[in-house]
C-alpha positions as CSV (number, residue, x, y, z in Angstrom):
1,M,26.8,93.3,47.4
2,S,23.5,94.0,49.1
3,V,21.8,91.7,51.5
4,G,19.1,91.1,49.0
5,M,21.5,90.1,46.3
6,K,23.5,88.0,48.6
7,G,20.2,86.2,49.6
8,L,19.5,85.4,45.9
9,S,22.9,83.9,45.4
10,T,22.6,81.3,48.2
11,R,21.5,77.8,47.4
12,E,19.1,77.7,50.2
13,N,17.0,80.4,48.6
14,W,16.3,78.3,45.5
15,T,12.8,77.0,45.8
16,P,11.7,73.5,44.7
17,A,9.5,75.0,42.0
18,Q,12.6,76.5,40.4
19,A,14.6,73.2,40.4
20,E,11.9,70.8,39.1
21,P,12.0,71.8,35.4
22,A,15.8,71.0,35.1
23,Q,15.3,67.6,36.9
24,E,12.4,66.6,34.6
25,Q,14.6,67.3,31.6
26,A,17.4,65.2,32.9
27,E,15.3,62.1,33.8
28,P,14.5,60.9,30.3
29,G,18.1,61.0,29.2
30,K,19.2,59.1,32.3
31,R,16.6,56.4,31.7
32,K,17.7,56.0,28.1
33,L,21.3,55.7,29.2
34,H,20.4,53.2,31.9
35,E,18.4,51.1,29.3
36,Q,21.3,51.1,26.8
37,L,23.7,50.2,29.5
38,A,21.5,47.3,30.7
39,A,21.1,46.1,27.1
40,W,24.8,46.1,26.6
41,L,25.5,44.3,29.8
42,Q,22.8,41.7,28.9
43,E,24.4,41.3,25.4
44,E,27.9,40.8,26.9
45,F,26.5,38.3,29.4
46,E,24.8,36.3,26.6
47,Y,27.7,36.6,24.1
48,T,29.8,33.5,23.7
49,Q,33.1,33.6,22.0
50,P,33.2,31.4,18.8
51,R,35.2,28.2,19.4
52,R,37.1,26.1,16.8
53,N,35.0,23.3,15.2
54,E,31.8,24.9,16.6
55,V,28.8,24.9,14.2
56,R,26.7,28.0,14.1
57,E,23.8,29.1,12.0
58,A,24.9,32.1,10.0
59,T,23.3,34.8,7.8
60,I,24.9,35.6,4.5
61,L,25.9,39.3,4.3
62,E,27.8,39.2,1.0
63,A,28.0,36.4,-1.6
64,G,30.8,36.9,-4.2
65,E,32.4,34.6,-6.7
66,N,35.5,34.0,-4.6
67,D,34.3,34.4,-1.0
68,V,31.2,34.8,1.2
69,V,30.8,37.0,4.2
70,V,28.5,35.8,7.0
71,D,27.1,37.0,10.3
72,I,27.8,34.3,12.9
73,G,26.6,36.4,15.9
74,A,30.1,37.3,16.9
75,K,31.9,40.7,17.1
76,R,33.6,40.0,13.8
77,D,32.1,38.7,10.6
78,G,32.7,35.2,9.4
79,I,34.7,34.7,6.1
80,V,34.2,31.7,3.8
81,L,37.4,31.2,1.7
82,P,37.5,30.3,-2.0
83,A,38.9,26.8,-1.2
84,D,35.8,26.0,0.9
85,L,33.4,27.2,-1.8
86,Q,35.0,24.7,-4.2
87,W,33.7,21.8,-2.1
88,L,30.1,22.9,-2.5
89,D,27.8,21.6,-5.3
90,E,27.8,24.1,-8.2
91,E,24.0,24.5,-8.0
92,Y,24.1,25.1,-4.2
93,R,26.9,27.6,-4.5
94,A,25.2,29.5,-7.3
95,A,22.0,29.8,-5.3
96,L,23.7,31.5,-2.3
97,K,22.5,35.1,-1.7
98,P,22.5,37.7,1.0
99,G,19.9,37.0,3.7
100,D,20.2,33.2,3.3
101,R,20.8,31.2,6.5
102,V,23.5,28.5,6.3
103,P,25.3,26.3,8.8
104,V,29.0,27.1,9.2
105,A,31.8,25.4,11.1
106,V,34.3,27.7,12.8
107,L,37.8,26.9,11.5
108,R,40.0,29.7,12.9
109,T,39.2,32.6,15.2
110,W,42.6,34.4,14.7
111,G,45.1,35.1,12.0
112,N,42.8,36.6,9.4
113,P,42.4,40.4,9.7
114,D,39.2,40.3,7.6
115,G,37.3,38.1,10.1
116,I,36.7,34.7,11.6
117,V,37.4,31.9,9.1
118,V,34.4,29.6,8.7
119,S,33.4,26.7,6.4
120,I,30.0,26.2,4.9
121,S,30.9,22.7,3.5
122,R,31.9,21.5,7.0
123,G,28.9,23.1,8.5
124,L,26.7,21.2,6.1
125,Q,28.5,18.0,6.9
126,R,28.3,18.6,10.6
127,Q,24.5,19.2,10.2
128,D,24.2,15.8,8.5
129,W,26.1,14.1,11.4
130,L,23.7,15.8,13.9
131,R,20.8,14.6,11.8
132,A,22.2,11.1,11.7
133,E,22.6,11.1,15.5
134,A,19.0,12.2,15.9
135,M,17.8,9.5,13.5
136,L,19.8,6.9,15.4
137,E,17.9,7.9,18.5
138,S,14.5,8.0,16.9
139,G,14.8,5.0,14.7
140,E,13.2,6.9,11.8
141,V,13.3,5.3,8.3
142,L,15.1,7.3,5.6
143,E,15.4,7.0,1.8
144,A,18.9,7.0,0.4
145,E,20.4,6.3,-3.1
146,V,23.1,3.7,-3.5
147,T,26.2,5.4,-5.0
148,D,28.9,2.6,-5.0
149,H,29.8,-0.8,-3.6
150,N,32.8,-2.4,-2.1
151,R,33.8,-5.8,-0.7
152,G,31.8,-5.3,2.5
153,G,28.6,-3.7,1.3
154,V,27.3,-0.6,-0.5
155,L,27.6,3.1,0.0
156,A,24.5,5.3,0.2
157,S,24.3,9.1,0.2
158,F,23.2,10.8,3.4
159,G,23.4,14.5,2.5
160,R,27.1,15.2,2.3
161,V,28.1,12.1,4.2
162,N,28.5,8.6,2.8
163,G,26.6,5.9,4.7
164,F,27.7,2.3,4.6
165,V,25.2,-0.6,4.3
166,P,26.9,-4.0,5.1
167,N,26.2,-7.0,2.9
168,S,24.3,-8.7,5.8
169,H,21.9,-5.7,6.1
170,L,20.9,-5.7,2.4
171,N,17.5,-7.3,1.5
172,A,18.7,-8.2,-2.0
173,V,21.6,-10.3,-0.7
174,P,20.4,-13.8,0.4
175,R,22.3,-15.2,3.3
176,G,25.4,-17.2,2.2
177,T,25.7,-15.4,-1.1
178,R,29.4,-14.7,-2.1
179,G,31.8,-14.3,-4.9
180,E,30.8,-13.1,-8.3
181,R,27.1,-13.4,-7.6
182,L,27.4,-11.1,-4.6
183,R,29.2,-8.5,-6.7
184,E,26.6,-8.6,-9.4
185,I,23.8,-8.1,-6.9
186,K,25.5,-5.1,-5.3
187,A,26.4,-3.6,-8.7
188,D,22.7,-3.8,-9.7
189,L,21.8,-1.8,-6.6
190,I,23.7,1.3,-7.7
191,G,21.3,4.1,-8.6
192,Q,18.4,2.5,-6.6
193,T,16.8,4.1,-3.6
194,L,16.7,2.0,-0.4
195,S,14.7,2.4,2.8
196,L,17.2,2.4,5.6
197,V,17.7,3.1,9.3
198,V,20.8,4.4,11.1
199,I,22.4,1.8,13.4
200,E,25.7,3.4,14.2
201,V,27.2,6.9,14.2
202,D,30.9,7.7,14.9
203,Q,31.8,11.1,13.6
204,R,35.3,11.0,14.8
205,R,36.0,7.9,12.8
206,R,33.7,9.2,10.0
207,R,31.6,6.0,10.4
208,L,27.9,6.0,9.5
209,V,26.3,2.5,9.3
210,L,22.8,1.9,7.9
211,S,20.6,-1.1,7.6
212,E,17.9,-2.1,5.1
213,R,16.8,-5.2,6.9
214,K,16.2,-3.3,10.2
215,A,14.3,-0.7,8.2
216,N,12.0,-3.4,6.9
217,R,11.3,-4.6,10.5
218,V,10.6,-1.1,11.6
219,R,8.2,-0.6,8.6
220,R,6.6,-3.9,9.3
221,E,5.9,-3.0,12.9
222,Q,4.6,0.4,11.9
223,L,2.3,-1.0,9.2
224,L,0.9,-3.6,11.5
225,Q,-0.1,-0.8,13.9
226,E,-1.4,1.5,11.2
227,L,-3.5,-1.1,9.2
228,T,-7.1,-1.6,10.2
229,E,-9.9,-3.6,8.6
230,R,-11.6,-1.8,5.7
231,N,-8.5,0.2,4.8
232,V,-7.8,0.5,1.1
233,R,-4.1,0.3,0.2
234,T,-1.9,0.1,-2.9
235,G,0.7,-2.6,-3.1
236,V,2.9,-4.6,-5.5
237,V,2.4,-8.3,-6.3
238,S,5.4,-10.0,-4.9
239,N,4.6,-13.7,-5.4
240,L,1.9,-15.9,-6.9
241,V,1.0,-19.3,-5.5
242,D,-1.8,-21.8,-6.1
243,F,-3.9,-20.5,-3.3
244,G,-3.5,-16.8,-3.9
245,A,-1.3,-13.8,-4.4
246,F,1.1,-12.1,-2.0
247,V,1.2,-8.3,-2.1
248,D,3.9,-6.1,-0.7
249,L,2.3,-3.2,1.2
250,G,5.6,-1.4,1.7
251,G,7.5,-3.5,4.2
252,I,5.1,-6.3,4.9
253,D,3.2,-8.8,2.7
254,G,-0.5,-9.5,2.8
255,L,-2.3,-12.4,1.1
256,I,-5.2,-12.2,-1.4
257,H,-6.8,-15.6,-1.2
258,I,-7.8,-17.0,-4.6
259,S,-11.4,-16.6,-3.6
260,E,-10.9,-12.9,-3.1
261,L,-9.2,-12.2,-6.4
262,D,-12.3,-11.8,-8.5
263,W,-16.1,-12.2,-8.3
264,S,-15.9,-14.8,-11.1
265,H,-14.1,-18.2,-10.7
266,V,-10.3,-18.0,-10.9
267,D,-8.4,-21.2,-11.8
268,H,-5.0,-19.7,-10.9
269,P,-3.9,-16.3,-9.6
270,R,-1.7,-15.8,-12.7
271,D,-4.9,-15.5,-14.7
272,V,-5.7,-12.3,-12.9
273,L,-2.4,-10.8,-11.7
274,S,1.3,-10.9,-12.5
275,V,4.4,-10.4,-10.3
276,G,5.5,-6.8,-10.1
277,E,2.0,-5.5,-10.9
278,Q,0.6,-2.6,-8.8
279,V,-2.7,-3.5,-7.3
280,E,-5.3,-1.8,-5.1
281,V,-6.5,-4.0,-2.2
282,Y,-9.0,-4.0,0.6
283,V,-7.9,-5.0,4.1
284,L,-10.1,-7.8,5.4
285,N,-8.3,-8.7,8.6
286,V,-5.1,-7.9,10.5
287,D,-3.7,-10.5,12.9
288,R,-1.0,-8.6,14.7
289,D,0.1,-11.5,16.9
290,R,0.7,-13.8,13.9
291,E,1.7,-10.9,11.7
292,R,-0.8,-11.9,9.0
293,I,-2.8,-9.6,6.8
294,A,-5.8,-10.9,4.7
295,L,-6.6,-8.8,1.6
296,S,-9.2,-8.7,-1.1
297,R,-9.1,-7.4,-4.6
298,K,-12.7,-8.2,-5.6
299,R,-14.2,-6.1,-2.8
300,L,-13.0,-3.0,-4.8
301,L,-14.5,-4.3,-8.0
302,P,-18.2,-3.8,-9.0
303,D,-20.2,-6.6,-7.3
304,P,-21.7,-8.5,-10.2
305,W,-24.5,-9.9,-8.0
306,Y,-26.1,-6.4,-7.6
307,V,-25.4,-5.5,-11.3
308,L,-27.1,-8.7,-12.5
309,T,-30.0,-8.8,-10.1
310,D,-30.8,-5.3,-11.1
311,E,-31.0,-6.3,-14.7
312,L,-32.9,-9.6,-14.3
313,Q,-36.5,-10.0,-13.1
314,V,-38.3,-13.0,-11.6
315,G,-40.0,-14.8,-14.4
316,E,-37.7,-13.6,-17.1
317,V,-36.0,-16.0,-19.5
318,T,-32.2,-15.5,-20.0
319,Q,-29.3,-17.3,-21.6
320,G,-26.8,-19.2,-19.5
321,T,-23.9,-21.6,-19.6
322,V,-23.8,-24.8,-17.6
323,T,-20.8,-24.7,-15.4
324,S,-21.1,-27.8,-13.2
325,L,-23.4,-30.8,-12.6
326,T,-24.3,-32.4,-9.3
327,D,-26.7,-35.2,-8.2
328,F,-29.3,-32.6,-7.3
329,G,-29.1,-30.3,-10.4
330,A,-27.0,-28.1,-12.6
331,F,-25.3,-24.8,-11.9
332,V,-25.7,-22.2,-14.7
333,D,-23.7,-19.0,-15.2
334,V,-26.3,-16.4,-16.1
335,G,-23.8,-13.6,-16.7
336,K,-20.9,-11.7,-15.0
337,G,-19.8,-14.9,-13.3
338,V,-23.0,-15.2,-11.2
339,E,-24.3,-18.8,-11.0
340,G,-27.8,-20.0,-10.4
341,L,-29.1,-23.5,-9.7
342,V,-31.5,-25.5,-11.8
343,H,-32.7,-28.1,-9.3
344,I,-33.5,-31.5,-10.8
345,S,-37.1,-30.9,-9.9
346,E,-37.1,-28.0,-12.3
347,M,-36.0,-30.1,-15.3
348,P,-38.6,-31.3,-17.8
349,A,-37.6,-35.0,-17.6
350,G,-35.9,-34.9,-14.2
351,R,-32.8,-37.1,-14.0
352,S,-32.9,-37.9,-17.7
353,T,-32.5,-34.2,-18.5
354,L,-29.7,-33.8,-15.9
355,E,-27.8,-36.7,-17.4
356,G,-28.1,-35.2,-20.8
357,L,-26.5,-31.9,-19.8
358,E,-22.8,-31.2,-20.2
359,S,-20.6,-28.4,-18.8
360,G,-20.2,-25.6,-21.2
361,E,-23.5,-26.0,-22.9
362,Q,-25.6,-23.0,-23.7
363,V,-29.2,-23.1,-22.3
364,S,-32.2,-20.9,-21.8
365,V,-33.4,-20.7,-18.2
366,R,-36.2,-19.0,-16.4
367,V,-35.5,-17.0,-13.2
368,L,-37.7,-18.3,-10.3
369,Q,-36.3,-16.6,-7.2
370,F,-33.5,-14.4,-5.8
371,D,-32.2,-15.0,-2.3
372,H,-30.1,-11.8,-1.6
373,D,-29.0,-12.9,1.9
374,K,-27.5,-16.2,0.7
375,R,-26.9,-15.0,-2.9
376,H,-28.7,-17.8,-4.4
377,I,-30.7,-17.8,-7.7
378,A,-33.3,-20.5,-8.4
379,L,-33.6,-21.3,-12.1
380,S,-35.8,-23.6,-14.2
381,L,-35.7,-25.4,-17.5
382,R,-39.5,-26.1,-17.4
383,G,-41.6,-24.4,-20.0
384,V,-38.6,-22.7,-21.6
385,R,-38.2,-22.9,-25.4
386,Q,-34.5,-23.5,-26.4
387,S,-33.3,-21.5,-29.4
388,I,-32.1,-23.2,-32.5
389,G,-28.6,-24.6,-32.1
390,E,-28.7,-24.6,-28.3
391,A,-27.6,-27.7,-26.5
392,V,-30.6,-29.8,-25.5
393,P,-30.3,-33.0,-23.5
394,S,-32.0,-36.1,-24.8
395,L,-35.5,-35.9,-23.4
396,G,-37.2,-38.6,-25.3
397,V,-39.0,-35.9,-27.3
398,G,-39.4,-36.1,-31.0
399,G,-37.2,-33.8,-33.1
400,V,-34.1,-34.1,-30.7
401,A,-31.0,-35.7,-32.2
402,G,-27.6,-36.1,-30.7
403,G,-28.4,-33.9,-27.8
404,R,-28.8,-30.7,-29.9
405,C,-31.8,-28.8,-31.1
406,T,-33.0,-29.6,-34.6
407,P,-34.2,-26.8,-36.7
408,K,-37.5,-27.3,-35.1
409,S,-37.6,-25.5,-31.7
410,V,-38.3,-27.7,-28.8
411,E,-40.0,-26.7,-25.5
412,R,-38.6,-28.4,-22.4
């Protein structure tokens, strides 16, 4: 071999310009390999081996009639056996499809060549227990249907877990009730939905205790904080008394005083409302220290004062009914429950006219004045001709007999 050829075969004679193309081609491949290796190492680092009784969120891969295959984020798929599917509600089971996410409990990580044995039914139950623990911590109020009763209380559904409400925590059971009456009350609760709070959770003993009475206290406190003056709420009449109506606002009762039931006079609340009736109310006042709420019904009704005063004009003569008599005059209802006063000085014969009037009599009156600030109407009987058949007090005027108009009209 010549010296020239020998020089070409030595590594020292290769120039950098000749080596760079090969290195540039190798670099992208190395980088990709390094990235894949780093990703694999990160995945291995983050991967946790499934443990027995652990609950994981899984994605359904296959949903057949007899089994379901799920991805639980492990190196093997999860298998839901036919026996577990039988515990699911028929509607829930029929709705399962690939792509759905479901909670599963790991039952066995070995012994099945097809994969890791998991349970959807236990996963759902475990999810309910976790929810119960969270609600115990938060004190949140829940709604649950009563499904059965026993000696100590009633059972209420909490997802796929049965909750227990002791007798002493039921609103419908008065303290001291026992025997047949207690059984009747609890039997009547079956199928009803109660507002409850979680007061005890013990999954190991499968014990979930709920309380309706405590839920009422929670709701009461919440409502007292939420309610403000001028709020409008819907409630249910819970009781009627001589001085007004109590309305359940969803955990706390408010009072509509008899004077706030209607714009017109109300003799008794039962004339306007009945127990169990739904009613819309206006919040007048909230006393959080004394836990009292003042409500009004009439504030949400059209105000007859403005309706009537828009219709009547000063100087106009209108029909009215005498509602009450005093030493200084007579009150007359001129329509829509609005009363005006005929002062004794506005009666043709003064006291003689007043003494001749009776409650319930129909009279014609003239409008003298409106006082919108005080809501007073001044009326007069002077110079007003009473229609035939209207009540007319004895005025010592010819043609009046027995306190009623004769066929001949009389001007008072």
